[in-house]
C-alpha positions, 0 to 999 in steps of 0.5 A, spaced: 228 830 198 223 825 200 223 817 198 217 813 197 216 806 200 217 803 194 223 806 192 226 804 199 224 797 199 225 796 192 229 789 190 236 793 188 235 797 195 234 791 199 240 788 196 244 794 198 242 794 205 244 787 205 251 789 203 251 794 209 250 788 213 255 784 211 260 789 212 261 788 220 260 780 219 266 780 214 270 784 219 268 780 225 270 774 221 276 776 218 279 779 225 277 773 229 280 768 223 286 763 225 284 757 221 285 757 213 277 755 213 276 761 217 279 766 212 276 763 206 269 764 210 271 771 210 272 771 203 266 768 201 262 774 205 266 779 201 264 775 194 257 775 196 257 782 197 260 783 190 255 779 188 249 783 191 253 789 188 252 786 181 245 784 182 243 790 185 245 794 179 243 789 174 236 788 176 235 796 177 237 797 170 234 791 167 227 792 170 227 799 170 228 800 178 233 805 178 231 810 184 235 816 186 235 813 193 239 807 190 244 812 186 245 815 193 246 808 197 249 804 192 256 808 192 256 808 199 255 801 200 261 800 195 266 805 198 264 802 205 265 795 203 272 797 200 274 801 206 273 795 210 277 791 206 283 795 206 282 797 214 282 790 216 288 788 211 292 794 213 294 790 219 297 784 216 299 786 209 305 791 209 304 796 204 297 796 204 297 803 207 299 805 200 293 803 197 289 806 203 292 813 201 291 812 194 284 810 195 282 816 200 285 821 195 281 818 190 275 818 194 276 825 196 277 827 189 270 824 187 267 827 193 270 834 191 269 834 184 262 831 184 260 837 189 263 842 185 260 840 179 253 839 183 253 846 185 254 848 177 248 844 176 252 838 173 253 831 175 256 825 172 251 820 171 253 813 173 260 810 173 265 809 167 267 802 165 274 804 167 271 805 174 268 798 174 274 795 171 278 798 177 273 796 182 273 788 179 280 788 180 280 791 187 275 786 189 279 780 186 286 782 189 282 783 196 279 776 195 285 773 194 289 777 200 283 775 205 282 768 203 290 766 202 293 770 208 300 766 208 302 768 200 309 770 199 311 777 200 313 777 192 306 775 190 302 780 195 307 785 192 305 784 185 297 784 187 298 790 191 302 793 185 296 791 180 291 793 184 294 800 186 295 801 178 288 800 176 286 805 182 291 810 179 289 809 172 281 810 174 283 816 178 287 819 172 281 817 167 276 820 172 280 826 173 280 827 165 272 826 165 271 832 170 276 836 167 272 835 160 266 837 164 269 843 167 271 846 160 265 844 157 261 848 162 266 854 162 265 854 154 257 854 155 258 860 160 261 864 155 
């Protein structure tokens, strides 16, 4: 698959590149953070990353700048950003490893189901509303956990339960979408 220079350097794709570059900036800021303002600075980087994620999708759809390359790198930037958030927090948040397990299982499922459907000539066109809601909740929880590292354990546990619940709900609903695609495809094959 070849990509044109115009595709590679479209505004939405440049915003995606910025998200990739913000990942190590966030990780370094968070790992080195000791003072409250340093944690807030790391959270600001995550907020900027989330803002560029929103803007690249909005610009691509509004100005008809959706590209195949963008469809490839946007989810990669999302997942790498989300993974970096979980991995840096796993050291400081007691139950974060459970969120990591859900996240990894969900991503492996999406990749496996997507590849299976692709081999059958099918693909899921874009994310669904429940995926966007789950991602928004995920970022909101992560922002709080990053910006306020000294939250009491009960608050952290509630935030983790909320985030995990939305991830599991999204997992289940995407499972249903792929199952429906599979069933519909099998009916068409008969």
